[in-house]
Biopython code that builds the backbone (N, CA, C, O; Angstrom):
import numpy as np
from Bio.PDB.StructureBuilder import StructureBuilder

atoms = [
    (1, "MET", "N", (13.484, -37.178, 4.654)),
    (1, "MET", "CA", (12.487, -36.279, 3.762)),
    (1, "MET", "C", (12.123, -35.053, 4.705)),
    (1, "MET", "O", (12.178, -33.938, 4.187)),
    (2, "LYS", "N", (11.793, -35.142, 5.906)),
    (2, "LYS", "CA", (11.536, -34.206, 6.755)),
    (2, "LYS", "C", (12.632, -33.132, 6.900)),
    (2, "LYS", "O", (12.398, -31.926, 6.982)),
    (3, "VAL", "N", (13.912, -33.725, 6.924)),
    (3, "VAL", "CA", (15.190, -33.008, 7.127)),
    (3, "VAL", "C", (15.281, -32.020, 5.881)),
    (3, "VAL", "O", (15.553, -30.824, 5.993)),
    (4, "ILE", "N", (15.025, -32.658, 4.705)),
    (4, "ILE", "CA", (15.242, -31.848, 3.421)),
    (4, "ILE", "C", (14.123, -30.783, 3.314)),
    (4, "ILE", "O", (14.401, -29.708, 2.781)),
    (5, "ALA", "N", (12.951, -30.996, 3.758)),
    (5, "ALA", "CA", (11.879, -30.095, 3.700)),
    (5, "ALA", "C", (12.032, -28.851, 4.722)),
    (5, "ALA", "O", (11.640, -27.716, 4.450)),
    (6, "LEU", "N", (12.702, -29.248, 6.028)),
    (6, "LEU", "CA", (13.005, -28.250, 7.033)),
    (6, "LEU", "C", (14.351, -27.370, 6.464)),
    (6, "LEU", "O", (14.563, -26.203, 6.794)),
    (7, "CYS", "N", (15.161, -28.108, 5.604)),
    (7, "CYS", "CA", (16.326, -27.156, 5.112)),
    (7, "CYS", "C", (15.840, -26.245, 4.202)),
    (7, "CYS", "O", (16.181, -25.065, 4.283)),
    (8, "LEU", "N", (14.913, -26.727, 3.144)),
    (8, "LEU", "CA", (14.305, -25.792, 2.221)),
    (8, "LEU", "C", (13.697, -24.637, 2.821)),
    (8, "LEU", "O", (13.971, -23.491, 2.464)),
    (9, "ILE", "N", (12.727, -24.971, 3.890)),
    (9, "ILE", "CA", (12.099, -23.777, 4.384)),
    (9, "ILE", "C", (13.062, -22.946, 5.184)),
    (9, "ILE", "O", (12.795, -21.745, 5.236)),
    (10, "ALA", "N", (14.058, -23.338, 5.773)),
    (10, "ALA", "CA", (15.077, -22.394, 6.431)),
    (10, "ALA", "C", (15.831, -21.623, 5.250)),
    (10, "ALA", "O", (16.116, -20.433, 5.389)),
    (11, "LEU", "N", (16.118, -22.261, 4.192)),
    (11, "LEU", "CA", (16.805, -21.514, 3.169)),
    (11, "LEU", "C", (15.849, -20.496, 2.529)),
    (11, "LEU", "O", (16.307, -19.393, 2.232)),
    (12, "VAL", "N", (14.678, -20.750, 2.315)),
    (12, "VAL", "CA", (13.790, -19.791, 1.685)),
    (12, "VAL", "C", (13.485, -18.603, 2.755)),
    (12, "VAL", "O", (13.263, -17.479, 2.305)),
    (13, "ALA", "N", (13.470, -18.818, 4.124)),
    (13, "ALA", "CA", (13.300, -17.936, 5.157)),
    (13, "ALA", "C", (14.543, -16.895, 5.171)),
    (13, "ALA", "O", (14.424, -15.674, 5.268)),
    (14, "VAL", "N", (15.751, -17.608, 5.056)),
    (14, "VAL", "CA", (16.817, -16.687, 5.094)),
    (14, "VAL", "C", (17.001, -15.794, 3.945)),
    (14, "VAL", "O", (17.520, -14.682, 4.045)),
    (15, "ASN", "N", (16.515, -16.361, 2.722)),
    (15, "ASN", "CA", (16.757, -15.666, 1.414)),
    (15, "ASN", "C", (15.574, -14.543, 1.554)),
    (15, "ASN", "O", (15.895, -13.436, 1.121)),
    (16, "ALA", "N", (14.401, -14.648, 2.033)),
    (16, "ALA", "CA", (13.447, -13.658, 2.052)),
    (16, "ALA", "C", (13.839, -12.655, 2.989)),
    (16, "ALA", "O", (13.550, -11.487, 2.727)),
    (17, "GLY", "N", (14.496, -12.950, 4.116)),
    (17, "GLY", "CA", (14.827, -11.975, 5.165)),
    (17, "GLY", "C", (15.988, -11.239, 4.584)),
    (17, "GLY", "O", (16.042, -10.075, 4.982)),
    (18, "SER", "N", (16.933, -11.590, 3.753)),
    (18, "SER", "CA", (17.787, -10.692, 3.198)),
    (18, "SER", "C", (17.317, -9.834, 1.995)),
    (18, "SER", "O", (17.895, -8.795, 1.677)),
    (19, "LEU", "N", (16.214, -10.335, 1.331)),
    (19, "LEU", "CA", (15.749, -9.469, 0.289)),
    (19, "LEU", "C", (15.023, -8.378, 0.918)),
    (19, "LEU", "O", (15.039, -7.320, 0.289)),
    (20, "THR", "N", (14.331, -8.401, 2.123)),
    (20, "THR", "CA", (13.506, -7.361, 2.747)),
    (20, "THR", "C", (14.583, -6.338, 3.330)),
    (20, "THR", "O", (14.310, -5.142, 3.434)),
    (21, "GLN", "N", (15.778, -6.844, 3.693)),
    (21, "GLN", "CA", (16.789, -5.830, 4.224)),
    (21, "GLN", "C", (17.490, -5.084, 3.025)),
    (21, "GLN", "O", (17.871, -3.921, 3.155)),
    (22, "LYS", "N", (17.644, -5.775, 1.878)),
    (22, "LYS", "CA", (18.065, -5.106, 0.630)),
    (22, "LYS", "C", (17.072, -4.052, -0.018)),
    (22, "LYS", "O", (17.420, -2.942, -0.422)),
    (23, "TYR", "N", (15.764, -4.571, -0.057)),
    (23, "TYR", "CA", (14.710, -3.752, -0.637)),
    (23, "TYR", "C", (13.657, -3.434, 0.447)),
    (23, "TYR", "O", (12.630, -4.110, 0.389)),
    (24, "PRO", "N", (13.748, -2.553, 1.381)),
    (24, "PRO", "CA", (12.684, -2.365, 2.416)),
    (24, "PRO", "C", (11.494, -1.721, 1.916)),
    (24, "PRO", "O", (11.530, -0.929, 0.974)),
    (25, "PHE", "N", (10.363, -2.070, 2.574)),
    (25, "PHE", "CA", (9.046, -1.396, 2.160)),
    (25, "PHE", "C", (9.065, -0.159, 2.576)),
    (25, "PHE", "O", (9.644, 0.067, 3.638)),
    (26, "ASN", "N", (8.505, 0.825, 1.919)),
    (26, "ASN", "CA", (8.375, 2.200, 2.168)),
    (26, "ASN", "C", (6.856, 2.607, 2.116)),
    (26, "ASN", "O", (6.224, 2.814, 1.080)),
    (27, "TYR", "N", (6.384, 2.685, 3.373)),
    (27, "TYR", "CA", (4.843, 3.075, 3.343)),
    (27, "TYR", "C", (4.702, 4.404, 3.763)),
    (27, "TYR", "O", (3.593, 4.705, 4.203)),
    (28, "SER", "N", (5.681, 5.380, 3.726)),
    (28, "SER", "CA", (5.657, 6.703, 4.180)),
    (28, "SER", "C", (4.791, 7.586, 3.317)),
    (28, "SER", "O", (4.136, 8.563, 3.679)),
    (29, "LYS", "N", (4.899, 7.098, 2.184)),
    (29, "LYS", "CA", (4.093, 8.095, 0.939)),
    (29, "LYS", "C", (2.725, 7.450, 0.793)),
    (29, "LYS", "O", (1.834, 8.169, 0.340)),
    (30, "SER", "N", (2.440, 6.219, 1.106)),
    (30, "SER", "CA", (1.146, 5.685, 0.845)),
    (30, "SER", "C", (-0.005, 6.391, 1.601)),
    (30, "SER", "O", (0.120, 6.821, 2.748)),
    (31, "ARG", "N", (-1.059, 6.469, 0.914)),
    (31, "ARG", "CA", (-2.350, 7.033, 1.449)),
    (31, "ARG", "C", (-3.079, 5.829, 1.850)),
    (31, "ARG", "O", (-2.972, 4.749, 1.270)),
    (32, "SER", "N", (-3.851, 6.063, 2.901)),
    (32, "SER", "CA", (-4.718, 5.028, 3.365)),
    (32, "SER", "C", (-6.227, 5.268, 2.582)),
    (32, "SER", "O", (-6.637, 6.418, 2.426)),
    (33, "ILE", "N", (-6.995, 4.124, 2.116)),
    (33, "ILE", "CA", (-8.028, 4.181, 1.422)),
    (33, "ILE", "C", (-9.202, 4.738, 2.437)),
    (33, "ILE", "O", (-10.183, 5.348, 2.013)),
    (34, "MET", "N", (-8.976, 4.450, 3.843)),
    (34, "MET", "CA", (-10.058, 5.135, 4.757)),
    (34, "MET", "C", (-9.847, 6.523, 4.826)),
    (34, "MET", "O", (-10.853, 7.208, 5.010)),
    (35, "ASN", "N", (-8.747, 7.097, 4.720)),
    (35, "ASN", "CA", (-8.362, 8.605, 4.872)),
    (35, "ASN", "C", (-9.014, 9.253, 3.512)),
    (35, "ASN", "O", (-9.476, 10.394, 3.486)),
    (36, "VAL", "N", (-8.988, 8.467, 2.516)),
    (36, "VAL", "CA", (-9.379, 9.058, 1.181)),
    (36, "VAL", "C", (-10.962, 9.100, 1.296)),
    (36, "VAL", "O", (-11.524, 10.158, 1.010)),
    (37, "MET", "N", (-11.701, 8.013, 1.696)),
    (37, "MET", "CA", (-13.033, 7.957, 1.868)),
    (37, "MET", "C", (-13.583, 8.839, 2.754)),
    (37, "MET", "O", (-14.680, 9.352, 2.533)),
    (38, "MET", "N", (-12.823, 9.113, 3.912)),
    (38, "MET", "CA", (-13.285, 10.078, 4.854)),
    (38, "MET", "C", (-13.257, 11.672, 4.294)),
    (38, "MET", "O", (-14.057, 12.568, 4.563)),
    (39, "GLU", "N", (-12.163, 11.718, 3.494)),
    (39, "GLU", "CA", (-12.238, 13.208, 2.873)),
    (39, "GLU", "C", (-13.114, 13.310, 1.667)),
    (39, "GLU", "O", (-13.589, 14.416, 1.406)),
    (40, "VAL", "N", (-13.399, 12.230, 0.859)),
    (40, "VAL", "CA", (-14.641, 12.185, -0.096)),
    (40, "VAL", "C", (-15.936, 12.589, 0.820)),
    (40, "VAL", "O", (-16.653, 13.573, 0.641)),
    (41, "GLU", "N", (-16.051, 11.717, 1.720)),
    (41, "GLU", "CA", (-17.287, 11.967, 2.526)),
    (41, "GLU", "C", (-17.459, 13.322, 3.101)),
    (41, "GLU", "O", (-18.579, 13.832, 3.135)),
    (42, "ASN", "N", (-16.342, 13.975, 3.586)),
    (42, "ASN", "CA", (-16.348, 15.305, 3.935)),
    (42, "ASN", "C", (-16.804, 16.280, 2.991)),
    (42, "ASN", "O", (-17.645, 17.147, 3.230)),
    (43, "LYS", "N", (-16.156, 16.079, 1.816)),
    (43, "LYS", "CA", (-16.497, 16.941, 0.738)),
    (43, "LYS", "C", (-17.925, 16.799, 0.376)),
    (43, "LYS", "O", (-18.603, 17.794, 0.119)),
    (44, "LEU", "N", (-18.447, 15.500, 0.345)),
    (44, "LEU", "CA", (-20.007, 15.398, 0.051)),
    (44, "LEU", "C", (-20.799, 16.235, 1.043)),
    (44, "LEU", "O", (-21.671, 17.011, 0.652)),
    (45, "LYS", "N", (-20.500, 16.080, 2.312)),
    (45, "LYS", "CA", (-21.165, 16.734, 3.269)),
    (45, "LYS", "C", (-21.301, 18.144, 3.157)),
    (45, "LYS", "O", (-22.353, 18.713, 3.450)),
    (46, "ASN", "N", (-20.041, 18.881, 2.647)),
    (46, "ASN", "CA", (-19.903, 20.314, 2.563)),
    (46, "ASN", "C", (-20.499, 20.859, 1.090)),
    (46, "ASN", "O", (-20.539, 22.036, 0.731)),
    (47, "LYS", "N", (-20.884, 19.853, 0.444)),
    (47, "LYS", "CA", (-21.483, 19.883, -1.035)),
    (47, "LYS", "C", (-20.356, 20.638, -1.818)),
    (47, "LYS", "O", (-20.586, 21.670, -2.450)),
    (48, "SER", "N", (-19.222, 20.102, -1.741)),
    (48, "SER", "CA", (-18.143, 20.720, -2.609)),
    (48, "SER", "C", (-18.351, 20.214, -4.140)),
    (48, "SER", "O", (-18.965, 19.180, -4.404)),
    (49, "PRO", "N", (-17.838, 20.962, -5.001)),
    (49, "PRO", "CA", (-18.120, 20.469, -6.376)),
    (49, "PRO", "C", (-17.614, 19.277, -6.787)),
    (49, "PRO", "O", (-16.553, 18.961, -6.249)),
    (50, "LEU", "N", (-18.119, 18.440, -7.674)),
    (50, "LEU", "CA", (-17.791, 17.214, -8.044)),
    (50, "LEU", "C", (-16.418, 17.183, -8.585)),
    (50, "LEU", "O", (-15.798, 16.128, -8.449)),
    (51, "ASP", "N", (-15.847, 18.176, -9.177)),
    (51, "ASP", "CA", (-14.482, 18.315, -9.642)),
    (51, "ASP", "C", (-13.504, 18.097, -8.477)),
    (51, "ASP", "O", (-12.459, 17.466, -8.635)),
    (52, "ALA", "N", (-13.884, 18.658, -7.257)),
    (52, "ALA", "CA", (-13.038, 18.563, -6.074)),
    (52, "ALA", "C", (-12.742, 17.110, -5.585)),
    (52, "ALA", "O", (-11.658, 16.685, -5.188)),
    (53, "ILE", "N", (-14.064, 16.351, -5.706)),
    (53, "ILE", "CA", (-14.193, 14.937, -5.279)),
    (53, "ILE", "C", (-13.333, 13.975, -6.213)),
    (53, "ILE", "O", (-12.658, 13.012, -5.848)),
    (54, "LEU", "N", (-13.508, 14.445, -7.462)),
    (54, "LEU", "CA", (-12.787, 13.542, -8.518)),
    (54, "LEU", "C", (-11.234, 13.873, -8.433)),
    (54, "LEU", "O", (-10.411, 13.013, -8.744)),
    (55, "ALA", "N", (-10.907, 14.954, -8.068)),
    (55, "ALA", "CA", (-9.453, 15.287, -7.867)),
    (55, "ALA", "C", (-8.724, 14.517, -6.618)),
    (55, "ALA", "O", (-7.538, 14.188, -6.631)),
    (56, "VAL", "N", (-9.525, 14.312, -5.666)),
    (56, "VAL", "CA", (-9.136, 13.593, -4.589)),
    (56, "VAL", "C", (-9.043, 11.969, -4.939)),
    (56, "VAL", "O", (-8.152, 11.260, -4.472)),
    (57, "LEU", "N", (-9.960, 11.539, -5.720)),
    (57, "LEU", "CA", (-9.987, 10.259, -6.087)),
    (57, "LEU", "C", (-8.856, 9.977, -7.136)),
    (57, "LEU", "O", (-8.293, 8.884, -7.199)),
    (58, "GLN", "N", (-8.568, 11.018, -7.942)),
    (58, "GLN", "CA", (-7.503, 10.677, -8.954)),
    (58, "GLN", "C", (-6.030, 10.907, -8.290)),
    (58, "GLN", "O", (-5.037, 10.299, -8.690)),
    (59, "ASP", "N", (-6.010, 11.755, -7.346)),
    (59, "ASP", "CA", (-4.713, 11.823, -6.485)),
    (59, "ASP", "C", (-4.413, 10.319, -5.992)),
    (59, "ASP", "O", (-3.371, 9.705, -6.218)),
    (60, "TYR", "N", (-5.383, 9.906, -5.369)),
    (60, "TYR", "CA", (-5.382, 8.483, -4.771)),
    (60, "TYR", "C", (-4.838, 7.543, -5.738)),
    (60, "TYR", "O", (-3.796, 6.925, -5.521)),
    (61, "ARG", "N", (-5.567, 7.414, -6.871)),
    (61, "ARG", "CA", (-5.125, 6.486, -7.952)),
    (61, "ARG", "C", (-3.862, 6.733, -8.516)),
    (61, "ARG", "O", (-3.228, 5.775, -8.959)),
    (62, "ASP", "N", (-3.320, 8.059, -8.576)),
    (62, "ASP", "CA", (-2.004, 8.177, -9.133)),
    (62, "ASP", "C", (-1.096, 7.584, -8.074)),
    (62, "ASP", "O", (-0.254, 6.764, -8.441)),
    (63, "ALA", "N", (-1.192, 7.943, -6.702)),
    (63, "ALA", "CA", (-0.461, 7.445, -5.900)),
    (63, "ALA", "C", (-0.017, 5.874, -5.859)),
    (63, "ALA", "O", (1.093, 5.364, -5.707)),
    (64, "VAL", "N", (-1.249, 5.331, -6.045)),
    (64, "VAL", "CA", (-1.305, 3.774, -6.055)),
    (64, "VAL", "C", (-0.638, 3.324, -7.248)),
    (64, "VAL", "O", (0.058, 2.311, -7.174)),
    (65, "ASN", "N", (-0.771, 4.011, -8.462)),
    (65, "ASN", "CA", (-0.010, 3.621, -9.639)),
    (65, "ASN", "C", (1.404, 3.850, -9.499)),
    (65, "ASN", "O", (2.210, 3.068, -10.003)),
    (66, "GLN", "N", (1.755, 4.849, -8.862)),
    (66, "GLN", "CA", (3.218, 5.202, -8.778)),
    (66, "GLN", "C", (4.073, 4.274, -7.834)),
    (66, "GLN", "O", (5.293, 4.129, -7.915)),
    (67, "GLU", "N", (3.188, 3.637, -6.877)),
    (67, "GLU", "CA", (3.859, 2.643, -6.024)),
    (67, "GLU", "C", (4.158, 1.475, -6.849)),
    (67, "GLU", "O", (4.725, 0.499, -6.356)),
]
sb = StructureBuilder()
sb.init_structure("model")
sb.init_model(0)
sb.init_chain("A")
sb.init_seg("    ")
for serial, (resi, resn, name, xyz) in enumerate(atoms, 1):
    if name == "N":
        sb.init_residue(resn, " ", resi, " ")
    sb.init_atom(name, np.array(xyz, "f"), 0.0, 1.0, " ", f" {name:<3s}", serial, name[0])
structure = sb.get_structure()
């Protein structure tokens, strides 16, 4: 029973490894939520218009939806 379980785990691990090589993750375009929040905080401190803050948040939302 233990041998079968180990074989199944090994099979799943090999399959997952081959899938990540075929479809690698691409984090180069993704924006960090911390960077977005710091940008919003700076805009609030500089008393930027609300439209500028909303544009930053919408850009982040669009980037997340695109991924």
